[in-house]
Biopython code that builds the backbone (N, CA, C, O; Angstrom):
import numpy as np
from Bio.PDB.StructureBuilder import StructureBuilder

atoms = [
    (1, "MET", "N", (-6.702, 19.364, 6.906)),
    (1, "MET", "CA", (-6.210, 17.944, 6.596)),
    (1, "MET", "C", (-7.180, 17.130, 5.799)),
    (1, "MET", "O", (-8.383, 17.188, 6.056)),
    (2, "ILE", "N", (-6.704, 16.367, 4.835)),
    (2, "ILE", "CA", (-7.282, 15.400, 3.772)),
    (2, "ILE", "C", (-7.390, 14.079, 4.450)),
    (2, "ILE", "O", (-6.398, 13.527, 4.928)),
    (3, "SER", "N", (-8.757, 13.495, 4.502)),
    (3, "SER", "CA", (-8.819, 12.140, 4.874)),
    (3, "SER", "C", (-9.144, 11.388, 3.728)),
    (3, "SER", "O", (-9.878, 11.779, 2.820)),
    (4, "ALA", "N", (-8.458, 10.070, 3.813)),
    (4, "ALA", "CA", (-8.750, 8.988, 2.578)),
    (4, "ALA", "C", (-9.236, 7.647, 3.434)),
    (4, "ALA", "O", (-8.920, 7.406, 4.599)),
    (5, "ILE", "N", (-9.808, 7.097, 2.852)),
    (5, "ILE", "CA", (-10.328, 5.612, 3.347)),
    (5, "ILE", "C", (-9.821, 4.654, 1.989)),
    (5, "ILE", "O", (-10.298, 4.676, 0.854)),
    (6, "VAL", "N", (-8.987, 4.033, 2.377)),
    (6, "VAL", "CA", (-8.295, 3.002, 1.724)),
    (6, "VAL", "C", (-8.663, 1.541, 1.689)),
    (6, "VAL", "O", (-8.033, 0.870, 2.507)),
    (7, "LEU", "N", (-9.461, 0.934, 1.003)),
    (7, "LEU", "CA", (-9.824, -0.527, 0.737)),
    (7, "LEU", "C", (-8.554, -1.254, 0.228)),
    (7, "LEU", "O", (-7.973, -0.898, -0.797)),
    (8, "ILE", "N", (-8.183, -2.222, 0.949)),
    (8, "ILE", "CA", (-6.980, -2.960, 0.570)),
    (8, "ILE", "C", (-7.202, -4.453, 0.677)),
    (8, "ILE", "O", (-7.517, -4.959, 1.754)),
    (9, "LYS", "N", (-7.018, -5.256, -0.571)),
    (9, "LYS", "CA", (-6.992, -6.484, -0.726)),
    (9, "LYS", "C", (-5.434, -6.862, -0.431)),
    (9, "LYS", "O", (-4.410, -6.252, -0.737)),
    (10, "THR", "N", (-5.618, -8.075, 0.267)),
    (10, "THR", "CA", (-4.229, -8.579, 0.543)),
    (10, "THR", "C", (-4.019, -10.124, 0.508)),
    (10, "THR", "O", (-4.945, -10.888, 0.238)),
    (11, "SER", "N", (-2.774, -10.539, 0.792)),
    (11, "SER", "CA", (-2.511, -12.264, 0.819)),
    (11, "SER", "C", (-3.340, -12.428, 2.064)),
    (11, "SER", "O", (-3.178, -11.723, 3.060)),
    (12, "VAL", "N", (-4.421, -13.590, 1.949)),
    (12, "VAL", "CA", (-5.101, -13.820, 3.074)),
    (12, "VAL", "C", (-4.268, -14.277, 4.035)),
    (12, "VAL", "O", (-4.537, -13.774, 5.126)),
    (13, "ASP", "N", (-3.322, -15.066, 4.058)),
    (13, "ASP", "CA", (-2.692, -15.683, 4.776)),
    (13, "ASP", "C", (-1.631, -14.677, 5.631)),
    (13, "ASP", "O", (-1.085, -15.022, 6.679)),
    (14, "ARG", "N", (-1.473, -13.549, 5.067)),
    (14, "ARG", "CA", (-0.594, -12.411, 5.928)),
    (14, "ARG", "C", (-1.578, -11.375, 6.325)),
    (14, "ARG", "O", (-1.021, -10.305, 6.572)),
    (15, "ILE", "N", (-2.710, -11.359, 6.447)),
    (15, "ILE", "CA", (-3.611, -10.205, 6.997)),
    (15, "ILE", "C", (-2.895, -9.656, 8.192)),
    (15, "ILE", "O", (-2.452, -8.532, 7.955)),
    (16, "PRO", "N", (-2.622, -10.118, 9.479)),
    (16, "PRO", "CA", (-2.184, -9.811, 10.301)),
    (16, "PRO", "C", (-0.883, -8.667, 10.432)),
    (16, "PRO", "O", (-0.820, -7.583, 11.012)),
    (17, "GLU", "N", (0.177, -9.485, 9.563)),
    (17, "GLU", "CA", (1.322, -8.927, 9.457)),
    (17, "GLU", "C", (1.077, -7.758, 8.456)),
    (17, "GLU", "O", (1.733, -6.735, 8.653)),
    (18, "ILE", "N", (0.203, -7.788, 7.397)),
    (18, "ILE", "CA", (0.281, -6.716, 6.434)),
    (18, "ILE", "C", (-0.385, -5.290, 7.310)),
    (18, "ILE", "O", (-0.136, -4.097, 7.136)),
    (19, "ALA", "N", (-1.116, -5.819, 8.086)),
    (19, "ALA", "CA", (-2.078, -4.812, 8.743)),
    (19, "ALA", "C", (-1.057, -3.794, 9.470)),
    (19, "ALA", "O", (-0.903, -2.586, 9.285)),
    (20, "GLU", "N", (-0.334, -4.784, 10.462)),
    (20, "GLU", "CA", (0.815, -4.021, 11.247)),
    (20, "GLU", "C", (1.825, -3.201, 10.439)),
    (20, "GLU", "O", (2.223, -2.168, 10.978)),
    (21, "GLN", "N", (2.306, -3.515, 9.200)),
    (21, "GLN", "CA", (3.113, -2.746, 8.543)),
    (21, "GLN", "C", (2.551, -1.456, 8.151)),
    (21, "GLN", "O", (3.119, -0.371, 8.278)),
    (22, "ILE", "N", (1.283, -1.682, 7.620)),
    (22, "ILE", "CA", (0.347, -0.492, 7.072)),
    (22, "ILE", "C", (0.183, 0.703, 8.488)),
    (22, "ILE", "O", (0.346, 1.922, 8.425)),
    (23, "ALA", "N", (-0.096, 0.078, 9.409)),
    (23, "ALA", "CA", (-0.471, 0.769, 10.549)),
    (23, "ALA", "C", (0.954, 1.685, 11.120)),
    (23, "ALA", "O", (0.828, 2.751, 11.723)),
    (24, "ALA", "N", (1.971, 1.206, 10.881)),
    (24, "ALA", "CA", (3.131, 1.567, 11.258)),
    (24, "ALA", "C", (3.370, 2.968, 10.350)),
    (24, "ALA", "O", (3.934, 3.941, 10.851)),
    (25, "LEU", "N", (2.937, 2.964, 9.119)),
    (25, "LEU", "CA", (3.343, 4.031, 8.329)),
    (25, "LEU", "C", (2.980, 5.347, 8.853)),
    (25, "LEU", "O", (2.020, 5.442, 9.618)),
    (26, "GLU", "N", (3.697, 6.421, 8.494)),
    (26, "GLU", "CA", (3.319, 7.743, 8.851)),
    (26, "GLU", "C", (2.086, 7.987, 7.800)),
    (26, "GLU", "O", (2.027, 7.547, 6.652)),
    (27, "ASN", "N", (1.157, 8.765, 8.447)),
    (27, "ASN", "CA", (0.172, 9.356, 8.070)),
    (27, "ASN", "C", (-1.285, 8.545, 7.974)),
    (27, "ASN", "O", (-2.415, 8.974, 7.743)),
    (28, "VAL", "N", (-0.816, 7.255, 8.234)),
    (28, "VAL", "CA", (-1.926, 6.105, 8.693)),
    (28, "VAL", "C", (-2.290, 6.202, 9.885)),
    (28, "VAL", "O", (-1.521, 5.935, 10.808)),
    (29, "SER", "N", (-3.710, 6.661, 10.097)),
    (29, "SER", "CA", (-4.076, 6.690, 11.636)),
    (29, "SER", "C", (-4.763, 5.511, 12.544)),
    (29, "SER", "O", (-4.679, 5.323, 13.758)),
    (30, "GLU", "N", (-5.481, 4.770, 11.519)),
    (30, "GLU", "CA", (-5.991, 3.451, 11.826)),
    (30, "GLU", "C", (-6.050, 2.338, 10.798)),
    (30, "GLU", "O", (-6.126, 2.617, 9.601)),
    (31, "VAL", "N", (-6.018, 1.129, 11.213)),
    (31, "VAL", "CA", (-6.165, -0.082, 10.063)),
    (31, "VAL", "C", (-7.128, -0.833, 10.608)),
    (31, "VAL", "O", (-7.038, -1.162, 11.791)),
    (32, "PHE", "N", (-8.186, -1.215, 9.833)),
    (32, "PHE", "CA", (-9.189, -2.487, 10.179)),
    (32, "PHE", "C", (-9.270, -3.415, 9.375)),
    (32, "PHE", "O", (-9.380, -3.364, 8.150)),
    (33, "SER", "N", (-9.193, -4.634, 10.326)),
    (33, "SER", "CA", (-9.525, -5.925, 9.394)),
    (33, "SER", "C", (-10.697, -6.125, 9.346)),
    (33, "SER", "O", (-11.354, -6.127, 10.387)),
    (34, "VAL", "N", (-11.199, -6.318, 8.289)),
    (34, "VAL", "CA", (-12.754, -6.477, 7.821)),
    (34, "VAL", "C", (-13.209, -7.471, 7.277)),
    (34, "VAL", "O", (-12.425, -8.191, 6.658)),
    (35, "THR", "N", (-14.532, -7.792, 7.337)),
    (35, "THR", "CA", (-15.181, -8.960, 6.445)),
    (35, "THR", "C", (-15.715, -8.540, 5.165)),
    (35, "THR", "O", (-16.119, -7.380, 5.240)),
    (36, "GLY", "N", (-15.855, -9.014, 4.112)),
    (36, "GLY", "CA", (-16.221, -8.696, 2.509)),
    (36, "GLY", "C", (-15.180, -8.820, 1.572)),
    (36, "GLY", "O", (-14.164, -9.508, 1.668)),
    (37, "THR", "N", (-15.546, -8.064, 0.632)),
    (37, "THR", "CA", (-14.498, -8.033, -0.792)),
    (37, "THR", "C", (-13.242, -7.685, -0.165)),
    (37, "THR", "O", (-12.280, -8.260, -0.675)),
    (38, "TYR", "N", (-12.957, -6.853, 0.863)),
    (38, "TYR", "CA", (-11.721, -6.384, 1.164)),
    (38, "TYR", "C", (-11.145, -6.918, 2.495)),
    (38, "TYR", "O", (-11.850, -7.114, 3.484)),
    (39, "ASP", "N", (-9.978, -7.113, 2.455)),
    (39, "ASP", "CA", (-9.413, -7.571, 3.733)),
    (39, "ASP", "C", (-8.798, -6.442, 4.924)),
    (39, "ASP", "O", (-8.612, -6.769, 6.096)),
    (40, "LEU", "N", (-8.613, -5.498, 4.549)),
    (40, "LEU", "CA", (-8.289, -4.105, 5.366)),
    (40, "LEU", "C", (-8.904, -2.849, 4.684)),
    (40, "LEU", "O", (-9.081, -2.644, 3.483)),
    (41, "ILE", "N", (-9.240, -1.906, 5.967)),
    (41, "ILE", "CA", (-9.403, -0.786, 5.651)),
    (41, "ILE", "C", (-8.628, 0.239, 6.309)),
    (41, "ILE", "O", (-8.708, 0.308, 7.536)),
    (42, "ALA", "N", (-7.835, 1.107, 5.630)),
    (42, "ALA", "CA", (-7.074, 1.967, 6.219)),
    (42, "ALA", "C", (-7.490, 3.694, 6.192)),
    (42, "ALA", "O", (-7.869, 4.334, 5.211)),
    (43, "MET", "N", (-7.338, 4.055, 7.218)),
    (43, "MET", "CA", (-7.720, 5.462, 7.367)),
    (43, "MET", "C", (-6.333, 6.420, 7.073)),
    (43, "MET", "O", (-5.501, 6.503, 7.976)),
    (44, "VAL", "N", (-6.153, 6.998, 6.035)),
    (44, "VAL", "CA", (-4.982, 7.758, 5.751)),
    (44, "VAL", "C", (-5.222, 9.476, 6.141)),
    (44, "VAL", "O", (-6.296, 9.859, 5.678)),
    (45, "ARG", "N", (-4.668, 10.271, 6.681)),
    (45, "ARG", "CA", (-4.754, 11.676, 6.829)),
    (45, "ARG", "C", (-3.415, 12.203, 6.274)),
    (45, "ARG", "O", (-2.333, 11.624, 6.373)),
    (46, "VAL", "N", (-3.645, 13.358, 5.689)),
    (46, "VAL", "CA", (-2.534, 14.092, 5.072)),
    (46, "VAL", "C", (-2.701, 15.578, 4.858)),
    (46, "VAL", "O", (-3.803, 16.028, 5.172)),
    (47, "LYS", "N", (-2.018, 16.219, 4.494)),
    (47, "LYS", "CA", (-1.915, 18.112, 4.619)),
    (47, "LYS", "C", (-2.436, 18.405, 3.150)),
    (47, "LYS", "O", (-3.255, 19.307, 2.971)),
    (48, "GLN", "N", (-1.971, 17.660, 2.131)),
    (48, "GLN", "CA", (-2.170, 17.815, 0.859)),
    (48, "GLN", "C", (-2.411, 16.733, -0.168)),
    (48, "GLN", "O", (-1.921, 15.610, -0.046)),
    (49, "HIS", "N", (-3.217, 17.112, -1.238)),
    (49, "HIS", "CA", (-3.699, 16.109, -1.970)),
    (49, "HIS", "C", (-2.573, 14.902, -2.575)),
    (49, "HIS", "O", (-2.688, 13.683, -2.703)),
    (50, "GLU", "N", (-1.476, 15.831, -2.865)),
    (50, "GLU", "CA", (-0.230, 15.055, -3.588)),
    (50, "GLU", "C", (0.460, 14.060, -2.632)),
    (50, "GLU", "O", (0.989, 13.035, -3.063)),
    (51, "ASP", "N", (0.440, 14.398, -1.274)),
    (51, "ASP", "CA", (0.838, 13.559, -0.255)),
    (51, "ASP", "C", (0.198, 12.029, -0.479)),
    (51, "ASP", "O", (0.917, 11.033, -0.551)),
    (52, "LEU", "N", (-1.062, 11.995, -0.567)),
    (52, "LEU", "CA", (-1.976, 10.756, -1.090)),
    (52, "LEU", "C", (-0.982, 9.689, -1.854)),
    (52, "LEU", "O", (-0.848, 8.504, -1.548)),
    (53, "ALA", "N", (-0.302, 10.405, -2.945)),
    (53, "ALA", "CA", (0.409, 9.558, -3.865)),
    (53, "ALA", "C", (1.596, 8.890, -3.190)),
    (53, "ALA", "O", (1.929, 7.709, -3.292)),
    (54, "GLU", "N", (2.198, 9.893, -2.454)),
    (54, "GLU", "CA", (3.333, 9.204, -1.588)),
    (54, "GLU", "C", (2.953, 8.117, -0.617)),
    (54, "GLU", "O", (3.757, 7.213, -0.388)),
    (55, "VAL", "N", (1.647, 8.158, 0.028)),
    (55, "VAL", "CA", (1.607, 7.234, 0.872)),
    (55, "VAL", "C", (0.741, 5.870, 0.537)),
    (55, "VAL", "O", (0.940, 4.746, 0.997)),
    (56, "ILE", "N", (-0.150, 6.237, -0.280)),
    (56, "ILE", "CA", (-1.030, 5.020, -1.082)),
    (56, "ILE", "C", (-0.057, 4.178, -2.153)),
    (56, "ILE", "O", (0.377, 3.064, -1.861)),
    (57, "PRO", "N", (0.192, 4.740, -3.237)),
    (57, "PRO", "CA", (0.705, 3.909, -3.949)),
    (57, "PRO", "C", (2.467, 3.872, -3.695)),
    (57, "PRO", "O", (3.181, 2.992, -4.176)),
    (58, "GLY", "N", (2.874, 4.781, -3.015)),
    (58, "GLY", "CA", (4.145, 4.955, -2.850)),
    (58, "GLY", "C", (4.607, 4.173, -1.662)),
    (58, "GLY", "O", (5.764, 3.756, -1.637)),
    (59, "ARG", "N", (3.722, 3.932, -0.609)),
    (59, "ARG", "CA", (4.213, 3.332, 0.410)),
    (59, "ARG", "C", (3.108, 2.107, 0.686)),
    (59, "ARG", "O", (3.682, 1.026, 0.823)),
    (60, "ILE", "N", (1.976, 2.047, 0.774)),
    (60, "ILE", "CA", (0.957, 0.909, 1.228)),
    (60, "ILE", "C", (1.021, -0.073, 0.034)),
    (60, "ILE", "O", (1.074, -1.277, 0.286)),
    (61, "SER", "N", (1.019, 0.406, -1.394)),
    (61, "SER", "CA", (0.869, -0.606, -2.144)),
    (61, "SER", "C", (2.031, -1.308, -2.376)),
    (61, "SER", "O", (2.024, -2.287, -3.122)),
    (62, "LYS", "N", (2.939, -0.957, -1.874)),
    (62, "LYS", "CA", (4.493, -1.462, -2.084)),
    (62, "LYS", "C", (5.056, -2.658, -1.072)),
    (62, "LYS", "O", (6.152, -3.218, -1.106)),
    (63, "ILE", "N", (4.005, -2.852, -0.212)),
    (63, "ILE", "CA", (4.035, -3.589, 1.080)),
    (63, "ILE", "C", (3.691, -5.001, 0.517)),
    (63, "ILE", "O", (2.579, -5.209, 0.031)),
    (64, "PRO", "N", (4.642, -5.968, 0.582)),
    (64, "PRO", "CA", (4.747, -7.438, 0.217)),
    (64, "PRO", "C", (3.380, -7.723, 0.561)),
    (64, "PRO", "O", (2.959, -7.284, 1.632)),
    (65, "GLY", "N", (2.444, -8.551, -0.365)),
    (65, "GLY", "CA", (1.075, -9.143, 0.154)),
    (65, "GLY", "C", (0.002, -8.120, -0.196)),
    (65, "GLY", "O", (-1.208, -8.351, -0.201)),
    (66, "VAL", "N", (0.539, -7.063, -0.464)),
    (66, "VAL", "CA", (-0.665, -6.133, -0.670)),
    (66, "VAL", "C", (-1.141, -6.461, -2.285)),
    (66, "VAL", "O", (-0.268, -6.384, -3.149)),
    (67, "GLU", "N", (-2.302, -6.766, -2.613)),
    (67, "GLU", "CA", (-2.467, -7.234, -3.881)),
    (67, "GLU", "C", (-3.348, -5.893, -4.639)),
    (67, "GLU", "O", (-3.375, -5.811, -5.867)),
    (68, "GLY", "N", (-3.941, -5.036, -3.896)),
    (68, "GLY", "CA", (-4.480, -4.015, -4.752)),
    (68, "GLY", "C", (-5.419, -3.227, -3.824)),
    (68, "GLY", "O", (-5.944, -3.770, -2.852)),
    (69, "THR", "N", (-5.662, -1.663, -4.210)),
    (69, "THR", "CA", (-6.258, -0.795, -3.201)),
    (69, "THR", "C", (-7.452, -0.142, -3.897)),
    (69, "THR", "O", (-7.384, -0.198, -5.124)),
    (70, "ASP", "N", (-8.338, 0.356, -3.484)),
    (70, "ASP", "CA", (-9.446, 1.313, -3.767)),
    (70, "ASP", "C", (-9.577, 2.496, -2.903)),
    (70, "ASP", "O", (-9.932, 2.349, -1.734)),
    (71, "THR", "N", (-9.328, 3.620, -3.371)),
    (71, "THR", "CA", (-9.072, 4.665, -2.309)),
    (71, "THR", "C", (-10.253, 5.839, -2.537)),
    (71, "THR", "O", (-10.515, 6.279, -3.656)),
    (72, "HIS", "N", (-10.809, 6.202, -1.521)),
    (72, "HIS", "CA", (-11.649, 7.383, -1.384)),
    (72, "HIS", "C", (-11.399, 8.376, -0.574)),
    (72, "HIS", "O", (-11.066, 8.222, 0.601)),
    (73, "VAL", "N", (-11.563, 9.647, -1.236)),
    (73, "VAL", "CA", (-11.332, 10.737, -0.614)),
    (73, "VAL", "C", (-12.369, 11.319, 0.170)),
    (73, "VAL", "O", (-13.487, 11.155, -0.317)),
    (74, "ALA", "N", (-12.323, 12.018, 1.355)),
    (74, "ALA", "CA", (-13.653, 12.392, 2.118)),
    (74, "ALA", "C", (-13.532, 13.638, 1.704)),
    (74, "ALA", "O", (-12.427, 14.169, 1.593)),
    (75, "PHE", "N", (-14.845, 14.347, 1.383)),
    (75, "PHE", "CA", (-15.164, 15.567, 1.015)),
    (75, "PHE", "C", (-15.116, 16.647, 2.422)),
    (75, "PHE", "O", (-14.635, 17.775, 2.533)),
    (76, "ARG", "N", (-15.743, 15.877, 3.288)),
    (76, "ARG", "CA", (-16.101, 16.103, 4.826)),
    (76, "ARG", "C", (-15.745, 15.054, 5.782)),
    (76, "ARG", "O", (-15.745, 13.861, 5.478)),
    (77, "THR", "N", (-15.433, 15.516, 6.969)),
    (77, "THR", "CA", (-15.131, 14.588, 8.093)),
    (77, "THR", "C", (-16.381, 14.818, 9.175)),
    (77, "THR", "O", (-16.584, 15.985, 9.509)),
    (78, "TYR", "N", (-17.081, 13.962, 9.641)),
    (78, "TYR", "CA", (-18.026, 14.177, 10.580)),
    (78, "TYR", "C", (-17.678, 12.980, 11.646)),
    (78, "TYR", "O", (-17.361, 11.817, 11.394)),
    (79, "SER", "N", (-17.836, 13.621, 12.906)),
    (79, "SER", "CA", (-17.240, 12.676, 14.029)),
    (79, "SER", "C", (-17.959, 12.894, 15.393)),
    (79, "SER", "O", (-17.826, 13.983, 15.951)),
    (80, "GLN", "N", (-18.633, 12.019, 15.897)),
    (80, "GLN", "CA", (-19.255, 12.114, 17.140)),
    (80, "GLN", "C", (-18.526, 12.822, 18.276)),
    (80, "GLN", "O", (-19.194, 13.406, 19.129)),
    (81, "HIS", "N", (-16.932, 12.803, 18.350)),
    (81, "HIS", "CA", (-16.022, 13.035, 19.058)),
    (81, "HIS", "C", (-15.729, 14.790, 18.676)),
    (81, "HIS", "O", (-15.447, 15.579, 19.577)),
    (82, "ASP", "N", (-15.832, 15.161, 17.418)),
    (82, "ASP", "CA", (-15.810, 16.511, 17.071)),
    (82, "ASP", "C", (-17.211, 17.250, 17.491)),
    (82, "ASP", "O", (-17.189, 18.420, 17.871)),
    (83, "LEU", "N", (-18.220, 16.633, 17.419)),
    (83, "LEU", "CA", (-19.539, 17.090, 17.598)),
    (83, "LEU", "C", (-19.707, 17.654, 19.101)),
    (83, "LEU", "O", (-20.258, 18.696, 19.457)),
    (84, "GLU", "N", (-19.048, 16.629, 19.905)),
    (84, "GLU", "CA", (-19.254, 16.924, 21.262)),
    (84, "GLU", "C", (-18.351, 18.117, 21.790)),
    (84, "GLU", "O", (-18.717, 18.907, 22.660)),
    (85, "ALA", "N", (-17.063, 18.144, 21.116)),
    (85, "ALA", "CA", (-16.402, 19.052, 21.468)),
    (85, "ALA", "C", (-16.989, 20.368, 21.208)),
    (85, "ALA", "O", (-16.858, 21.305, 21.995)),
    (86, "ALA", "N", (-17.782, 20.458, 19.860)),
    (86, "ALA", "CA", (-18.329, 21.537, 19.358)),
    (86, "ALA", "C", (-19.170, 22.344, 20.242)),
    (86, "ALA", "O", (-19.262, 23.570, 20.293)),
    (87, "PHE", "N", (-19.871, 21.294, 21.047)),
    (87, "PHE", "CA", (-21.273, 21.757, 21.564)),
    (87, "PHE", "C", (-20.854, 22.152, 22.961)),
    (87, "PHE", "O", (-21.627, 22.754, 23.706)),
    (88, "ALA", "N", (-19.528, 21.782, 23.343)),
    (88, "ALA", "CA", (-19.014, 21.990, 24.557)),
    (88, "ALA", "C", (-18.080, 23.376, 24.690)),
    (88, "ALA", "O", (-17.457, 23.608, 25.726)),
    (89, "ILE", "N", (-18.059, 23.984, 23.903)),
    (89, "ILE", "CA", (-17.220, 25.155, 23.659)),
    (89, "ILE", "C", (-17.993, 26.484, 24.447)),
    (89, "ILE", "O", (-19.005, 27.045, 24.026)),
    (90, "GLY", "N", (-17.405, 26.755, 25.426)),
    (90, "GLY", "CA", (-17.977, 28.337, 25.961)),
    (90, "GLY", "C", (-18.820, 27.526, 27.152)),
    (90, "GLY", "O", (-19.388, 28.377, 27.836)),
    (91, "LEU", "N", (-19.137, 26.014, 27.702)),
    (91, "LEU", "CA", (-19.692, 25.807, 28.769)),
    (91, "LEU", "C", (-18.635, 25.259, 29.914)),
    (91, "LEU", "O", (-17.706, 24.459, 29.802)),
    (92, "ASP", "N", (-19.126, 25.993, 31.061)),
    (92, "ASP", "CA", (-18.173, 25.596, 32.175)),
    (92, "ASP", "C", (-18.729, 24.241, 32.826)),
    (92, "ASP", "O", (-19.929, 23.987, 32.937)),
    (93, "ASN", "N", (-17.678, 23.406, 33.242)),
    (93, "ASN", "CA", (-17.716, 22.130, 33.715)),
    (93, "ASN", "C", (-17.969, 22.288, 35.111)),
    (93, "ASN", "O", (-18.062, 21.299, 35.838)),
]
sb = StructureBuilder()
sb.init_structure("model")
sb.init_model(0)
sb.init_chain("A")
sb.init_seg("    ")
for serial, (resi, resn, name, xyz) in enumerate(atoms, 1):
    if name == "N":
        sb.init_residue(resn, " ", resi, " ")
    sb.init_atom(name, np.array(xyz, "f"), 0.0, 1.0, " ", f" {name:<3s}", serial, name[0])
structure = sb.get_structure()
């Protein structure tokens, strides 16, 4: 699974509506409304690198009000949830 963090600039007056539209897209797991240079951050998870083109410029960037994106592809994913599950392997509850 390939994870990408997509930083999104939007029309400020439509942030909630745009966030909901992005969150409804297949392969988008979360959308965060944030402070700073960008308005939204979306987590995208796909099976192949080629699928990123379909999701990000193909769908996210075409939503009315999305003004620009900056995508960062993760090399590895570290998660507290994943670490807890790994350490629990073989332990009886």
